[in-house]
DOZAVEX-708891 format. One line per field, with one value per residue (C-alpha): x, y, z; residue in one letter; residue number from 1. Coordinates in Angstrom, 2 decimals. Layout:
// DOZAVEX-708891
x = X,... $
y = Y,... $
z = Z,... $
aa = a,... $
i = NUM,... $
// end
This chain:
// DOZAVEX-708891
x = -17.32,-17.00,-14.00,-13.09,-10.30,-7.50,-4.56,-4.28,-6.63,-9.31,-8.64,-6.97,-8.38,-7.90,-9.42,-9.93,-13.50,-12.31,-10.39,-13.71,-11.72,-13.31,-12.04,-13.28,-13.78,-13.26,-16.11,-18.50,-17.38,-18.66,-21.86,-22.55,-22.15,-24.53,-27.10,-26.47,-26.87,-30.09,-31.52,-30.26,-29.89,-33.42,-32.33,-29.85,-32.26,-31.57,-33.95,-33.96,-35.36,-32.77,-29.22,-26.19,-22.98,-19.92,-16.24,-12.95,-10.02,-10.35,-13.47,-14.82,-14.06,-15.78,-18.76,-18.83,-18.54,-21.69,-23.50,-22.77,-23.63,-27.02,-26.43,-26.52,-29.71,-32.02,-29.47,-28.87,-30.40,-27.62,-24.01,-20.91,-17.60,-14.61,-11.09,-11.77,-14.10,-14.01,-12.75,-9.30,-6.32,-5.93,-9.70,-9.74,-6.87,-6.13,-5.16,-1.19,-0.70,-0.69,-1.23,1.46,3.88,3.12,3.65,7.09,8.03,7.20,9.18,6.81,8.86,6.15,4.06,1.70,-1.51,-4.10,-4.49,-0.77,-0.49,-3.28,-2.04,1.22,-0.25,-2.33,0.75,2.39,1.49,-1.04,1.50,4.02,1.47,0.58,4.26,5.57,2.59,3.29,6.70,5.52,5.36,8.44,9.78,8.53,4.94,5.44,6.72,3.58,1.19,-1.15,-1.02,-0.55,-1.32,-1.18,-4.34,-7.71,-11.05,-11.16,-13.80,-14.29,-12.88,-16.44,-19.72,-21.20,-24.27,-22.24,-20.49,-20.03,-18.17,-19.34,-18.14,-15.68,-16.87,-17.40,-19.85,-21.62,-21.75,-23.78,-26.90,-26.27,-29.39,-27.87,-27.73,-31.10,-29.93,-28.53,-24.71,-22.29,-18.67,-15.66,-11.89,-9.17,-7.13,-3.79,-4.60,-1.33,0.89,-0.04,2.81,5.38,6.46,6.54,8.63,10.80,11.42,11.74,13.43,13.66,9.90,10.65,14.27,13.84,10.16,8.90,6.82,5.06,3.69,2.12,-1.17,-3.87,-3.30,-7.04,-7.33,-5.97,-3.52,-0.92,2.62,3.00,0.13,1.18,4.66,2.73,0.31,3.08,5.24,2.27,1.50,5.32,5.00,1.66,2.86,6.49,6.91,10.69,11.89,13.18,11.34,13.55,12.80,12.73,9.62,7.80,4.99,4.40,4.58,2.13,-0.42,-0.12,-0.83,-3.80,-5.43,-4.60,-5.66,-8.54,-10.11,-10.28,-12.09,-14.51,-15.28,-15.88,-18.12,-20.17,-20.48,-21.76,-24.21,-25.55,-29.11,-29.14,-28.72,-24.84,-23.27,-19.43,-17.33,-13.71,-11.38,-8.81,-7.40,-7.15,-4.31,-3.16,-2.18,-3.46,-5.29,-3.87,-5.48,-7.36,-7.05,-10.77,-12.60,-14.78,-16.57,-20.21,-22.53,-26.05,-27.62,-28.41,-25.58,-25.14,-21.57,-19.85,-16.50,-13.78,-10.92,-7.84,-5.25,-2.34,-0.81,2.88,2.76,4.32,0.97,-0.63,-4.25,-6.66,-9.50,-12.71,-14.73,-17.80,-19.84,-22.86,-22.87,-25.67,-24.95,-27.09,-25.79,-27.68,-26.85,-24.98,-26.86,-26.14,-26.39,-23.51,-20.30,-18.36,-19.29,-19.88,-18.61,-18.80,-15.28,-14.52,-11.61,-11.29,-14.81,-17.56,-18.46,-19.81,-17.43,-16.62,-14.40,-10.91,-9.15,-11.52,-9.13,-6.53,-9.15,-10.15,-6.65,-7.24,-10.65,-9.07,-6.71,-9.53,-10.23,-12.69,-15.21,-16.75,-13.74,-14.39,-18.17 $
y = 6.17,9.60,11.77,14.77,17.53,16.47,18.12,21.92,21.72,20.39,21.47,24.86,26.89,30.71,32.84,36.07,35.96,38.21,35.03,33.04,29.93,28.68,25.11,21.68,22.06,18.44,17.64,20.01,18.23,14.95,16.70,17.80,14.19,12.93,15.47,14.39,10.68,11.55,13.32,10.85,7.16,6.14,6.58,3.78,1.57,2.94,3.80,7.29,6.18,3.55,5.02,3.75,5.55,3.40,4.47,3.01,4.80,8.44,7.43,6.30,9.54,11.28,9.16,9.93,13.63,13.25,11.58,14.63,17.50,19.00,19.61,15.88,15.09,13.01,12.26,8.76,6.25,3.92,4.10,1.80,3.12,1.10,1.80,5.45,7.83,11.57,10.53,9.37,11.90,12.01,12.50,16.14,18.60,21.47,24.63,24.92,27.55,25.01,27.63,29.74,26.86,25.68,29.07,29.52,25.95,27.06,30.39,32.79,35.68,37.80,38.11,35.65,37.44,35.36,37.57,37.49,33.84,33.09,35.36,33.30,29.92,30.71,31.26,27.88,24.75,22.40,19.54,21.53,22.25,18.73,17.48,20.00,19.69,16.02,16.91,19.65,17.60,18.03,14.93,16.29,16.35,12.81,11.79,13.21,11.43,14.41,14.73,12.29,14.87,18.54,19.35,17.66,18.41,21.02,23.28,26.01,29.24,31.03,29.91,30.32,28.73,26.02,25.05,21.37,21.42,24.30,22.71,19.99,16.55,15.20,17.98,17.47,13.73,13.88,15.21,14.37,13.69,10.23,8.81,7.09,5.38,1.94,1.85,-0.86,-0.02,-2.18,-2.49,-5.11,-7.07,-5.29,-1.74,-0.57,-1.98,1.11,2.72,0.33,2.59,5.64,3.94,2.68,6.29,7.79,5.11,7.58,7.23,3.84,3.98,7.02,6.43,9.18,7.43,10.75,10.81,7.40,8.39,10.27,14.13,14.66,12.98,16.26,14.57,16.54,15.98,13.74,11.73,11.46,9.92,7.37,6.29,6.15,3.83,1.57,1.44,0.56,-2.17,-3.48,-3.44,-3.90,-5.90,-5.89,-5.03,-1.74,-0.16,-0.84,-2.14,-5.65,-4.53,-3.08,-5.38,-4.23,-0.67,-1.40,-2.96,0.05,2.35,-0.05,0.50,4.04,5.29,2.96,0.57,2.97,5.54,3.06,1.66,5.18,6.05,2.82,3.96,7.46,5.98,2.58,3.74,3.32,0.08,-0.40,-3.59,-4.29,-6.32,-7.29,-8.68,-11.16,-13.66,-16.81,-18.97,-16.66,-13.90,-10.55,-7.96,-4.53,-1.18,-1.24,-5.09,-5.82,-2.56,-4.89,-6.51,-4.78,-6.73,-6.11,-7.33,-10.94,-11.73,-14.25,-14.23,-15.80,-17.05,-17.62,-19.93,-19.11,-21.65,-21.35,-23.84,-24.35,-24.52,-21.71,-19.76,-19.20,-20.13,-19.48,-21.94,-20.43,-22.58,-20.74,-21.65,-19.69,-19.01,-17.32,-15.57,-13.23,-10.86,-8.19,-4.52,-3.38,-2.40,0.22,-2.65,-4.55,-4.80,-6.26,-5.65,-8.44,-8.45,-10.56,-11.80,-12.42,-15.04,-18.71,-19.06,-16.45,-16.26,-13.66,-13.31,-10.85,-7.92,-9.58,-6.26,-5.29,-5.42,-3.45,-0.90,-0.56,0.86,3.51,4.23,4.80,7.39,9.68,10.63,13.38,11.07,14.13,14.17,10.64,10.42 $
z = 0.81,1.73,0.85,2.62,2.96,5.33,7.43,7.05,4.03,6.13,9.55,9.59,12.35,12.77,15.48,13.42,12.19,9.24,7.88,7.82,8.85,12.03,11.63,10.90,6.98,6.56,8.87,6.93,3.78,5.38,6.46,2.95,1.57,4.26,3.10,-0.49,0.51,2.34,-0.80,-3.37,-1.90,-3.20,-6.69,-6.13,-4.18,-0.87,1.99,3.09,6.53,7.22,6.71,8.65,9.01,9.30,9.91,10.96,12.73,11.58,9.85,13.18,14.82,11.97,12.19,15.85,15.24,12.99,15.92,18.08,15.82,15.58,11.86,11.17,13.21,10.97,8.34,9.29,11.85,12.87,13.32,13.42,14.79,14.69,16.27,17.02,18.77,19.55,23.03,21.72,22.14,18.41,17.69,19.27,19.06,21.35,19.88,19.74,17.17,14.43,11.57,12.77,13.13,9.66,8.30,9.89,8.72,5.17,5.31,6.91,8.85,10.02,13.07,14.53,13.15,11.50,8.51,7.75,8.37,6.10,3.36,3.42,3.60,0.51,-1.42,-0.52,-2.63,-1.32,-1.53,0.61,3.07,3.65,3.64,6.06,8.44,8.84,10.49,12.84,15.89,18.29,19.87,23.31,22.04,20.58,24.06,25.94,23.32,23.51,19.75,16.81,14.26,13.82,12.23,13.08,14.66,17.27,19.14,16.39,17.04,16.80,15.98,12.46,10.68,9.55,13.02,13.83,17.07,19.26,22.50,23.63,22.60,25.91,26.77,23.25,24.05,27.19,25.38,21.83,19.58,18.56,22.17,21.30,17.93,17.72,17.64,17.02,18.37,18.32,17.78,17.07,19.69,18.98,17.88,19.47,16.64,14.91,16.78,15.41,12.40,14.67,17.26,14.53,13.29,16.67,18.95,21.76,22.31,24.00,24.71,26.91,27.95,30.54,32.83,33.71,30.05,30.33,32.17,30.32,30.24,30.32,33.83,35.27,37.70,39.75,38.82,41.85,40.88,37.21,38.36,40.81,37.99,35.56,37.58,38.09,34.31,33.79,36.25,34.76,31.01,31.15,34.40,35.41,31.83,31.00,27.89,24.72,21.21,22.69,24.54,21.56,21.93,25.54,24.45,21.73,24.18,26.38,23.42,22.48,25.81,26.06,22.66,21.76,24.24,27.21,25.28,23.74,27.24,28.70,25.61,26.42,29.98,28.92,26.26,27.30,27.41,23.66,21.78,21.88,20.79,21.07,18.77,19.20,16.55,17.15,14.83,16.91,16.12,13.34,15.75,16.78,14.55,14.42,13.52,10.20,9.52,9.84,8.87,6.45,9.31,9.76,11.93,13.11,16.33,14.92,12.46,9.73,8.88,5.99,7.54,4.79,5.60,3.39,2.61,0.16,-2.05,-2.30,-6.09,-8.43,-8.53,-5.07,-4.89,-2.26,-1.63,0.12,2.21,3.36,6.44,8.08,11.84,13.74,16.85,18.99,21.45,23.44,23.81,26.92,29.89,32.57,35.20,33.31,35.56,32.65,29.11,26.74,23.13,20.03,19.77,15.92,15.93,14.73,16.11,16.82,20.47,22.86,25.74,28.64,27.39,27.84,28.72,31.57,34.29,32.65,31.70,35.31,36.01,33.37,35.12,38.26,37.06,36.52,40.12,39.01,37.22,35.57,33.35,32.28,31.33 $
aa = i,i,t,y,r,l,g,a,l,g,f,l,c,l,d,d,p,d,c,d,i,p,g,n,a,g,l,k,d,q,l,l,a,l,k,w,v,k,a,n,c,h,f,f,g,g,d,v,n,n,i,t,v,f,g,e,s,a,g,g,v,s,a,h,y,m,m,l,s,e,k,a,k,g,l,f,h,k,a,v,i,m,s,g,s,v,l,t,s,w,g,f,l,s,k,m,d,w,a,y,r,l,a,k,a,t,g,f,k,g,l,n,e,d,n,l,v,l,q,h,l,r,s,v,k,a,q,t,l,m,r,v,a,a,g,l,l,t,l,e,e,r,h,d,r,r,f,m,y,t,f,g,p,c,v,e,a,y,e,t,a,d,c,i,v,p,r,p,p,l,e,m,l,r,d,a,w,s,n,e,i,p,l,l,i,g,g,n,s,f,e,g,l,l,m,f,t,e,v,r,k,y,p,d,l,i,n,n,l,k,i,e,s,l,p,p,f,d,a,a,l,s,d,e,k,r,k,e,y,g,q,l,i,k,e,v,y,f,g,e,e,e,p,s,w,k,t,i,l,q,y,s,d,h,q,h,q,q,q,h,e,q,n,e,k,d,f,c,n,e,n,c,s,s,g,i,d,i,t,r,d,s,n,g,a,g,g,d,v,t,h,d,d,r,s,g,d,i,l,p,d,t,v,n,i,t,d,v,d,n,s,s,s,t,g,g,n,e,q,r,e,h,k,k,r,q,q,q,h,h,w,l,p,i,s,p,d,d,t,t,f,k,c,l,n,i,s,d,e,l,e,v,i,d,l,p,e,t,e,k,l,q,l,w,d,n,m,y,e,d,k,s,l,l,y $
i = 1,2,3,4,5,6,7,8,9,10,11,12,13,14,15,16,17,18,19,20,21,22,23,24,25,26,27,28,29,30,31,32,33,34,35,36,37,38,39,40,41,42,43,44,45,46,47,48,49,50,51,52,53,54,55,56,57,58,59,60,61,62,63,64,65,66,67,68,69,70,71,72,73,74,75,76,77,78,79,80,81,82,83,84,85,86,87,88,89,90,91,92,93,94,95,96,97,98,99,100,101,102,103,104,105,106,107,108,109,110,111,112,113,114,115,116,117,118,119,120,121,122,123,124,125,126,127,128,129,130,131,132,133,134,135,136,137,138,139,140,141,142,143,144,145,146,147,148,149,150,151,152,153,154,155,156,157,158,159,160,161,162,163,164,165,166,167,168,169,170,171,172,173,174,175,176,177,178,179,180,181,182,183,184,185,186,187,188,189,190,191,192,193,194,195,196,197,198,199,200,201,202,203,204,205,206,207,208,209,210,211,212,213,214,215,216,217,218,219,220,221,222,223,224,225,226,227,228,229,230,231,232,233,234,235,236,237,238,239,240,241,242,243,244,245,246,247,248,249,250,251,252,253,254,255,256,257,258,259,260,261,262,263,264,265,266,267,268,269,270,271,272,273,274,275,276,277,278,279,280,281,282,283,284,285,286,287,288,289,290,291,292,293,294,295,296,297,298,299,300,301,302,303,304,305,306,307,308,309,310,311,312,313,314,315,316,317,318,319,320,321,322,323,324,325,326,327,328,329,330,331,332,333,334,335,336,337,338,339,340,341,342,343,344,345,346,347,348,349,350,351,352,353,354,355,356,357,358,359,360,361,362,363,364,365,366,367,368,369,370,371,372,373,374,375 $
// end
C-alpha cells in the first residue's frame, strides 16, 4: 500500500516558478514509492521483473497516471485500475485559482500573487488547510459536476526534471509507454451510490437539477446542444418522474455512467491494442455493489477464485460460516473488432457476459460529436 500527500498538501499548484510548486506532489510521492519497490522488492520475495500496480477509485486514477508518465516507465509491468481513471472528471482538475481561494478562506487579505499566497498558506495549520479546502466548492460547481474536489492532479504549471503530467491526460494516453502492457480495468454495478451522501448534504443538487449540467462538459457542446442532450438524458434516466429524493437511485445511475463506466469504455477504445480485460462487480440477489465495495478482487486472465458464501446465525453471537469452492473461467482481452465489450461479471456466479450498460454508454459516446475529444 502506497501512502501519499492529499489535498492542498499534495496537489497545490502555483504558476510562479520561484515558488517551486508546479503541482502533483502527491503523484511524485507515488513515483518515489514505486522506485523503492523496484529496488527493494527482491528482499521480500518479490520479482523485480514482474511488478503489478493496483489501484481503486483515486488509487485507480493514480495507477493510471503512473501508466502515462515516462518517469514510471519500467517500474512495473502490469496494472489493475478499478473504479477510476484519468478520464474521469474528478481525476483531472482544471485550474480555478484553488490556492488563492483557499488562502482567502483561511484569512488572506492580499493580492492574488503566488508568492504572497504561498507565504500565507505556510502560516496555516495543515489540519485547517485540509478542512477548509473540502468546503471550497460552490453549489454551482457541484451542480455542474465539473469538480468533486478542489485539489487534485493537473497539468503542471511548468516543466521540471520531476514533471509527471506535462500535458492533458488524454494526449498523454495516446502514446503512453504502458499501452503495450497487460491491464485489468473494471468497476462495480452501482458506482453512483457514492453520490448518496453528497446529495443528502446538498439536496438542491437533485431537487433543482439543471438539465444543461447533465452532459459531459468536455464534449464541448453548444448551449443549445447541451440542453438538447440534457433533456434526452433526463428522459432516459428519470423517465416521466421529476428529479427528487425519491429518484435518488436514478440520479445515482446517471452519475455511475457519467463518472465511471463511460470513461472506462473510452479508455478501452483508445488502448485495446494491449491486453485489456474488463471486470464488473455486481452482488446478484444481494443487491448492487457500490464504489469501493469490492476493491479486494484482483483477477488475472485465467482466474481461480475462492468464492466465499457468508451466512449469519440468529443466535446472540453472530457467526459466519465460510464455504469455499473453486471456479475457473477464462476470458479474452478485448479487441479493436469488438462491437460490444465482454466482461467478467462477478455476481452469485462468475460469467463472461456482454457489458450490460452498452446501450446507455452509446448515448454518452454520441454526445462527443467531435470524436477527437473522446479518444
